[in-house]
VEXMI-689732 format. One record per residue: residue in one letter; x, y, z of N, C-alpha, C in turn. Coordinates in steps of 0.05 Angstrom, whole numbers, padded with zeros to 5 digits, always signed. Atoms other than C-alpha are relative to their C-alpha. Last residue first. Layout:
# residues N
AXYZXYZXYZ/...
//
This chain:
# residues 294
F-00010-00002+00020-00371-00508+00238+00020+00031-00007/F-00015+00023+00008-00402-00533+00300+00017+00001-00019/L-00015+00007-00027-00443-00471+00332+00022-00026-00003/R-00005-00017-00019-00457-00424+00281+00016-00023+00026/E-00025-00016+00016-00459-00475+00225+00010+00007+00025/I-00016+00035-00010-00518-00519+00270+00028+00013-00011/L-00008+00004-00031-00549-00440+00280+00015-00025-00001/G-00015-00018-00002-00548-00434+00196+00013+00002+00035/K-00023+00002+00009-00586-00498+00189+00030+00027+00002/L-00018+00019-00016-00632-00485+00241+00023-00005-00014/G+00008+00026-00015-00653-00426+00211+00012-00016+00006/N+00017+00000-00014-00620-00368+00165-00012-00030+00014/D+00031+00003+00007-00561-00386+00130-00018+00005+00027/Y+00016+00017-00022-00490-00364+00156-00029+00006-00015/H+00033-00007-00002-00449-00311+00113-00011-00032+00006/R+00014+00021+00013-00372-00308+00121-00027-00001+00004/P+00013+00018-00024-00351-00244+00115-00016-00020-00011/T+00021+00007+00001-00311-00220+00049-00009-00021+00025/F+00011+00021-00015-00251-00190+00060-00029+00001-00007/E+00037-00003-00006-00226-00136+00000-00001-00026+00016/V+00004+00014-00026-00160-00115-00022-00021-00008+00012/G-00001+00029+00015-00154-00103-00098+00006-00011+00033/T+00019+00016+00006-00142-00030-00088-00001-00031-00002/A-00003+00026+00014-00101+00018-00045-00011-00011-00011/G+00005-00001+00023-00099+00091-00039+00003-00028-00010/E-00020+00008+00018-00069+00094+00024-00006+00001-00025/K-00019-00021+00004-00130+00131+00049+00019-00012-00011/D+00013-00029+00016-00178+00088+00022+00020+00020+00003/K+00004+00006+00026-00143+00023+00048+00000+00024-00025/I-00022+00002+00006-00136+00048+00116+00010+00000-00027/K-00006-00025+00001-00207+00059+00117+00029+00006-00006/K+00015-00020+00023-00222-00011+00092+00013+00037-00001/L-00010-00002+00020-00170-00037+00144-00012+00009-00024/L-00024-00017-00004-00207-00009+00202+00019-00004-00031/G+00009-00029+00004-00276-00042+00179+00029+00023+00000/D+00006-00002+00037-00239-00104+00167-00010+00028-00007/E-00026-00004+00024-00206-00094+00230+00001-00004-00020/Y-00010-00021-00005-00270-00088+00279+00018+00005-00027/T+00026-00006+00014-00301-00149+00251+00006+00038-00006/Q-00002+00004+00032-00240-00186+00260-00026+00020-00008/Q-00030-00011+00007-00237-00157+00335-00001+00001-00034/R+00005-00037+00006-00314-00172+00341+00029+00015-00001/A+00018-00010+00021-00305-00244+00321-00006+00032+00000/I-00016+00009+00022-00239-00258+00367-00019+00017-00027/H-00023-00021+00000-00272-00230+00428+00012+00000-00027/L+00009-00018-00004-00335-00269+00426+00013+00028-00004/N+00011+00002+00034-00295-00333+00404-00014+00027+00003/M-00029+00004+00026-00260-00321+00467-00003+00009-00016/T-00011-00021-00005-00325-00313+00514+00022+00010-00023/H+00027-00011+00021-00357-00377+00478+00011+00029+00010/I-00010+00012+00032-00288-00417+00503-00016+00023-00015/S-00027-00006-00003-00300-00392+00580+00004+00004-00030/W+00010-00025+00007-00374-00408+00565+00026+00018+00007/V+00014-00001+00020-00358-00484+00551+00006+00036+00000/A-00028+00004+00017-00299-00483+00606-00015+00012-00028/F-00020-00023-00005-00358-00459+00660+00021-00002-00023/I+00015-00019+00005-00406-00508+00628+00016+00021-00001/F-00004+00006+00027-00349-00568+00640-00020+00025-00008/A-00033-00007+00021-00330-00538+00704-00004-00010-00031/Y+00007-00033+00010-00407-00537+00733+00021+00009-00018/I+00019+00005+00026-00404-00616+00743+00006+00023-00018/T-00016-00010+00031-00343-00596+00786-00014-00007-00017/L-00026+00017+00004-00375-00625+00851+00017+00000-00027/T+00013+00016+00011-00434-00577+00843+00018-00030+00003/V+00025+00001-00016-00422-00532+00908-00012-00029-00021/V-00001+00011-00018-00347-00534+00883-00023-00010+00014/I-00012+00024+00004-00358-00520+00818-00001-00011+00020/L+00024+00019+00008-00414-00470+00833+00024-00023-00010/I+00021+00018-00031-00367-00437+00894-00014-00018-00024/L-00014+00022-00005-00311-00430+00823-00018-00007+00029/H+00001+00019+00008-00364-00393+00792+00017-00020+00012/P+00035+00018+00002-00388-00344+00833+00007-00019-00008/W+00005+00013-00024-00307-00329+00849-00031-00009-00001/L-00004+00023-00004-00290-00306+00785-00006-00017+00020/K-00014+00007-00018-00326-00242+00773+00012-00028-00007/R+00004+00020-00032-00355-00217+00721+00025-00007+00014/H-00013+00010-00025-00347-00157+00669-00012-00018+00014/K+00012-00004-00026-00389-00165+00603+00022-00001+00023/I+00002+00025-00024-00357-00184+00542-00002+00012+00022/G+00026+00012+00000-00387-00145+00474+00006-00023+00022/T+00000+00028-00011-00325-00098+00478-00028-00012-00007/E+00019+00007-00026-00325-00044+00429+00001-00027+00009/M+00008+00030+00000-00262-00025+00382-00022+00000+00019/P-00023+00026-00015-00246+00050+00379-00023-00027-00005/E+00011-00002-00034-00290+00089+00322+00019-00025+00012/V+00018+00027-00002-00260+00109+00257+00005+00004+00027/E+00020+00003-00009-00241+00174+00222-00005-00023+00007/L+00013+00023+00012-00164+00174+00195-00030+00001+00017/D+00003+00005+00020-00121+00238+00190-00017-00026-00014/Y-00001-00009+00024-00150+00278+00239+00007-00012-00030/K+00025-00018+00005-00174+00231+00287+00001+00017-00026/M-00003-00003+00030-00108+00190+00288-00026+00020-00006/L-00024-00014+00004-00090+00199+00364-00001+00016-00037/E-00002-00018-00006-00162+00191+00387+00028+00012-00013/S+00022-00020+00014-00173+00131+00342+00007+00033+00010/W-00010+00004+00017-00103+00105+00379-00023+00018-00021/V-00019-00023+00014-00126+00122+00439+00009-00002-00024/T+00008-00028-00016-00191+00088+00439+00027+00020+00003/T+00015-00014+00035-00165+00026+00393-00006+00027+00008/Y-00013-00001+00020-00118+00009+00456-00010+00023-00029/E-00010-00027-00011-00166+00016+00508+00016+00007-00024/C+00024-00030+00009-00215-00033+00463+00023+00023+00013/Q-00001-00005+00028-00144-00076+00462-00022+00026-00005/L-00017-00020+00011-00136-00067+00537+00001+00012-00032/R+00005-00027-00006-00208-00092+00558+00025+00021-00013/D+00025-00019+00007-00208-00156+00512+00004+00031+00010/H-00018+00003+00028-00137-00179+00540-00022+00014-00018/K-00017-00013+00005-00163-00174+00608+00013+00017-00024/R+00025-00017-00004-00234-00203+00591+00024+00019+00008/I+00014-00012+00028-00192-00260+00553-00011+00030+00008/C-00018-00008+00024-00143-00273+00611-00017+00020-00031/V-00018-00016-00003-00190-00285+00667+00015+00019-00012/F+00023-00024-00013-00241-00326+00636+00016+00024+00010/L+00003-00016+00028-00175-00360+00596-00021+00018+00006/Y-00018-00018+00008-00146-00377+00666-00013+00009-00029/S-00002-00024-00021-00208-00399+00705+00018+00023-00021/G+00024-00011+00005-00231-00452+00639+00008+00034+00020/G-00006-00009+00036-00158-00476+00634-00023+00015+00011/I-00019-00017+00005-00158-00487+00712+00004+00017-00025/C+00009-00034-00025-00224-00513+00724+00022+00015-00003/L+00018-00025+00008-00214-00557+00662-00001+00023+00016/L-00007-00026+00013-00152-00581+00697-00012+00013-00029/I-00012-00020-00018-00189-00602+00754+00020+00021-00022/T+00021-00017+00003-00235-00641+00700+00017+00020+00028/V+00007-00023+00020-00174-00674+00677-00019+00018+00011/S-00023-00021+00017-00145-00692+00733-00004+00011-00006/F+00006-00025-00020-00217-00724+00765+00030+00021-00013/S+00024-00021+00010-00217-00767+00697-00008+00029+00018/I-00001-00014+00025-00149-00791+00707-00020+00021-00007/I-00014+00000-00013-00167-00820+00790+00009+00023-00028/S+00015-00015-00017-00227-00846+00762+00025+00026+00004/S+00012-00015+00010-00181-00876+00707-00021+00013+00008/A-00020-00024+00021-00136-00907+00746-00017+00030-00012/T-00006-00010-00021-00194-00942+00799+00020+00032-00011/E+00021-00013-00014-00229-00963+00741+00013+00018+00021/V+00008-00024+00023-00172-00985+00709-00014+00012+00007/V-00021-00018-00006-00152-01029+00780-00003+00020-00028/G+00004-00022-00033-00224-01050+00785+00024+00019-00003/T+00015-00019+00002-00226-01079+00708+00005+00022+00026/T+00028+00012-00011-00163-01126+00720-00022+00023-00006/L+00007-00015-00019-00102-01110+00678-00035-00014+00009/S-00023+00000-00021-00072-01153+00632-00005+00010+00028/N+00001+00008-00028-00139-01178+00605+00019+00000+00009/I-00025+00025+00009-00110-01161+00527-00006-00020+00031/S+00007+00008+00029-00159-01101+00517+00018-00032-00004/L+00033+00006-00009-00148-01072+00593-00017-00033-00026/F-00001+00018-00018-00073-01074+00574-00024-00017+00007/F-00020+00023+00012-00080-01030+00516-00011-00030+00010/A+00020+00015+00025-00136-00991+00540+00012-00021-00007/Q+00017+00016-00015-00086-00976+00607-00024-00012-00027/L-00010+00025-00014-00032-00958+00553-00024-00018+00019/S-00009+00016+00023-00073-00911+00516+00011-00026+00006/N+00018+00016+00008-00087-00880+00577-00011-00016-00022/I+00011+00021-00024-00027-00869+00601-00025-00008-00004/V-00014+00021-00003-00001-00845+00532-00012-00021+00025/L+00010+00024+00029-00063-00802+00517+00022-00020+00001/I+00035+00011-00001-00058-00767+00596-00003-00025-00027/L+00006+00017-00023+00009-00749+00582-00012-00017+00002/L-00023+00028+00022+00010-00724+00509+00003-00022+00037/F+00019+00022+00021-00053-00683+00544+00021-00021-00006/L+00024+00002-00014-00008-00653+00600-00014-00021-00005/A-00017+00020-00011+00056-00639+00557-00025-00022+00019/G-00011+00023+00020+00010-00594+00522+00008-00026-00001/F+00030+00013+00012-00021-00562+00585-00005-00022-00038/A+00003+00016-00029+00049-00549+00603-00030-00012-00013/K-00014+00016+00008+00065-00519+00534-00004-00018+00016/S+00007+00012+00022+00004-00474+00530+00017-00024-00006/L+00027+00008-00003+00018-00454+00599-00005-00022-00017/V-00013+00023-00016+00098-00429+00584-00030-00015+00012/E-00011+00024+00023+00065-00397+00521+00014-00016+00016/A+00013+00017+00015+00021-00365+00564+00007-00017-00013/K+00001+00023-00016+00065-00338+00624-00028-00021-00023/N-00022+00027+00001+00089-00288+00596+00002-00018+00000/N-00004+00021-00019+00028-00252+00574+00019-00017+00001/V-00016+00030+00009+00035-00191+00529+00000-00015+00033/M+00025+00021+00011-00025-00143+00535+00014-00012+00003/E+00025+00013-00013+00008-00096+00583-00015-00019-00012/E-00016+00018-00024+00069-00082+00538-00024-00004+00017/S-00007+00021+00013+00017-00059+00482+00011-00023+00016/I+00017+00017+00007-00012-00005+00524+00005-00034-00013/E+00002+00017-00025+00051+00021+00543-00029-00018+00003/E-00027+00026-00011+00069+00019+00471-00006-00003+00023/L+00011+00028+00012+00001+00057+00458+00024-00029+00005/R+00024+00013-00012+00015+00108+00510-00002-00026-00009/A-00009+00013-00025+00088+00128+00480-00020-00019+00008/T+00020+00030-00007+00049+00135+00413+00013-00013+00032/E-00023+00013-00023+00072+00206+00402-00021-00021+00008/H+00016+00008-00025+00039+00216+00325+00016-00008+00027/G-00009-00016-00016+00080+00238+00266-00009-00005+00032/Y+00018-00030+00004+00040+00207+00210+00007+00021+00017/S-00003-00011+00036+00088+00149+00208-00018+00017-00009/K-00028-00013-00004+00089+00138+00286-00002+00018-00027/A+00006-00023+00002+00010+00123+00273+00017+00017+00007/Y+00010-00020+00023+00031+00074+00227-00010+00018+00018/E-00021-00003+00028+00084+00041+00269-00018+00020-00016/T-00018-00019-00016+00032+00037+00327+00015+00009-00016/L+00017-00019-00004-00020+00000+00288+00018+00028+00011/S+00001-00009+00023+00039-00050+00267-00019+00020-00005/L-00021-00012+00007+00055-00062+00340-00003+00014-00037/T-00007-00029-00024-00010-00064+00362+00026+00012-00009/W+00030-00024+00014-00039-00127+00309+00012+00032+00004/E-00008-00007+00036+00039-00159+00311-00022+00017+00005/I-00033-00010+00003+00027-00167+00389+00008+00013-00021/D+00014-00045-00007-00050-00178+00372+00026+00015+00009/R+00013-00017+00023-00027-00242+00330-00002+00032+00008/L-00014+00001+00017+00006-00273+00388-00008+00014-00026/Q-00018-00028-00010-00049-00262+00438+00028-00004-00022/H+00011-00015+00018-00085-00309+00380+00012+00024+00023/K+00000-00003+00028-00038-00361+00390-00015+00021-00002/Y-00038+00001+00005-00031-00361+00464+00001+00012-00025/Y+00004-00030-00013-00112-00357+00475+00032+00009-00006/S+00014-00023+00016-00115-00414+00424-00002+00027+00016/E-00013-00012+00025-00067-00452+00461-00005+00019-00014/V-00017-00013-00011-00104-00450+00530+00021-00002-00025/M+00012-00023-00010-00168-00472+00501+00026+00015+00010/R+00004-00020+00027-00135-00525+00453-00010+00026+00015/F-00023-00020+00016-00099-00553+00514-00010+00012-00019/V-00011-00014-00022-00164-00561+00555+00018+00015-00008/V+00021-00022+00003-00202-00593+00495+00015+00028+00016/F+00000-00014+00023-00148-00643+00491-00010+00025-00002/A-00027-00013-00005-00154-00661+00563+00012+00011-00023/E+00002-00028-00018-00222-00670+00549+00026+00009+00006/L+00014-00028+00011-00219-00719+00486+00004+00026+00019/I-00019-00015+00026-00167-00761+00522-00010+00022-00009/G-00027-00014-00013-00203-00765+00588+00009+00014-00018/L+00008-00029-00012-00264-00790+00543+00022+00023+00016/F+00002-00015+00018-00221-00846+00516-00012+00027+00004/L-00021-00011+00005-00210-00869+00581+00005+00014-00024/I-00006-00024-00019-00279-00865+00606+00025+00000-00005/I+00008-00025+00011-00295-00906+00541+00003+00020+00019/G-00008-00017+00019-00248-00956+00557-00008+00020-00009/A-00018-00014-00015-00275-00962+00632+00016+00012-00024/F+00004-00032-00023-00342-00974+00605+00024+00011-00003/D+00005-00020+00019-00314-01027+00558-00008+00020+00016/N-00017-00010+00013-00282-01062+00610-00006+00016-00025/G-00005-00024-00016-00347-01062+00657+00026+00010-00016/D-00044+00018+00005-00366-01119+00606+00001+00029+00018/I-00015-00029-00002-00451-01113+00624+00032-00010+00001/V-00022+00007-00014-00496-01177+00603+00018+00032+00003/I-00025-00019-00001-00562-01162+00582+00024-00008+00022/D-00018+00006+00012-00601-01226+00576+00024+00025-00004/G-00016+00015+00024-00654-01209+00610+00023-00019-00002/V+00013+00006+00014-00651-01166+00671-00003-00006-00024/D+00009+00030-00004-00608-01179+00724-00020+00000-00016/L-00020+00019-00001-00563-01115+00703-00018-00026-00002/M+00011+00028+00008-00622-01076+00692+00019-00023-00010/I+00029+00003-00017-00605-01019+00746-00015-00025-00014/M-00012+00022-00035-00527-01031+00730-00030+00000+00005/F-00008+00025-00005-00554-01013+00655+00006-00011+00022/L+00023+00013+00008-00589-00948+00667+00007-00031-00009/L+00018+00016-00033-00531-00927+00721-00020-00014-00019/L-00010+00009-00012-00485-00928+00646-00020-00013+00034/F+00005+00021+00011-00525-00906+00604+00008-00022+00018/G+00022+00011+00005-00528-00848+00648-00012-00023-00013/I+00007+00007-00032-00456-00841+00657-00031+00003+00004/V-00011+00040-00003-00442-00853+00582-00008-00002+00027/S+00011+00022+00013-00492-00791+00569+00008-00033+00004/M+00026+00003-00021-00463-00750+00623-00027-00020-00016/P-00003+00015-00025-00403-00759+00585-00014-00004+00021/V-00015+00021-00001-00418-00743+00521+00006-00014+00023/I+00026+00025+00006-00465-00691+00534+00012-00016-00002/A+00022+00002-00009-00410-00649+00569-00019-00024+00001/V-00009-00005-00027-00334-00642+00550-00028+00006+00022/V-00022+00014-00011-00342-00666+00476+00000-00001+00031/L-00002+00026-00006-00411-00640+00466+00019-00025+00009/F+00025+00011-00014-00403-00577+00494-00012-00024+00003/V-00011+00003-00026-00337-00571+00452-00018-00005+00025/S-00023+00027+00012-00370-00588+00382+00014-00005+00034/G+00017+00021+00002-00432-00537+00399+00017-00022+00008/V+00008+00000-00022-00376-00485+00423-00025-00021+00007/R+00039+00004+00002-00342-00484+00357-00010-00010+00039/M+00011+00020-00005-00267-00458+00381-00034-00012-00001/I+00023+00007-00012-00244-00414+00347-00008-00022+00005/K+00014+00023-00008-00172-00408+00330-00019-00001+00004/D+00024-00006-00012-00141-00341+00309-00014-00029+00001/K-00003+00005-00036-00067-00354+00300-00028+00004+00014/E-00024+00017-00019-00065-00383+00230+00001-00002+00021/T+00006+00028-00005-00129-00353+00206+00022-00012+00007/R+00004+00006-00033-00100-00286+00228-00010-00029-00004/R-00004+00022-00008-00054-00284+00164-00009-00005+00023/M-00003+00025+00016-00087-00238+00120+00005-00027+00007/I+00025+00002+00004-00100-00188+00180-00001-00033-00016/C+00005+00016-00025-00027-00190+00198-00030-00010-00002/T+00001+00030+00000-00011-00181+00129+00003-00020+00025/L+00010+00018+00017-00052-00117+00123+00004-00026-00003/F+00019+00008-00018-00016-00094+00191-00030-00010-00024/R-00001+00020-00016+00045-00101+00151-00027-00007+00027/D-00006+00032+00008+00027-00072+00097+00000-00017+00022/A+00028+00005+00013-00003-00006+00130+00003-00028-00012/A+00016+00006-00028+00060-00001+00177-00024-00015-00013/E-00009+00029-00010+00101-00002+00108-00010-00010+00023/N-00009-00021-00026+00066+00056+00078+00005-00032+00006/G-00008-00025-00009+00060+00044+00004+00006+00013+00025/M+00014-00028+00004+00005-00004+00000+00009+00029+00002/
//
């Protein structure tokens, strides 16, 4: 576009699909809540019907299902933290490019740089790697248990005890991951909105653009933690899904804002051939399913 900072911002937006990984709430809820609850429900039902007719219950089958679900839930927790970390990396580049753009018009950008530094979460990378390592550990442990169970090298009781410990650990990880995302994405969203407010004020005579508006309400963490304890961690599944939805909401609003901002910058710099077409969803049930799962 002739302006290096503007080109840098354009590149950041064009490559946003590499960093912005929206987790579909419907799919996540299916994995971390509906499927496990259904398995438990069927297990209880079959236990009641155990002595009825020719129904035969193989405890190994249920133990195997629990092991598999533990792997899925551990993966969801890892993806939650990783998604936030990758989005943060993009937003660092996002703010740096806009700061450079403001500098190119001779504006003082000290406050913008301060906000950018506040947005950097040095723990995000470490936690992303830690949750990834925990997922791999649970994958190996549960896979080995399932294998030895399948060849009858382990008794069902031993596997049930081990899988129960693993399942409880995964639920705790879900609580930690959900809480981390709950706190971080709110802070991140607040700082980014503040950044765009300062940026818009600096550029008001060069580029008429409104600040990014937040769609995330301020909430306290402690009521959710109490509900998790009171419900014996069952609420952790809903809490994690809600935290993911909050992150998705932030990403969606940011992408809408930056598409409009890019159009303004493109017109200002006289660029052509740069267009973004938002994804269209059908109305009705089909559109709802696409929003939730795809």
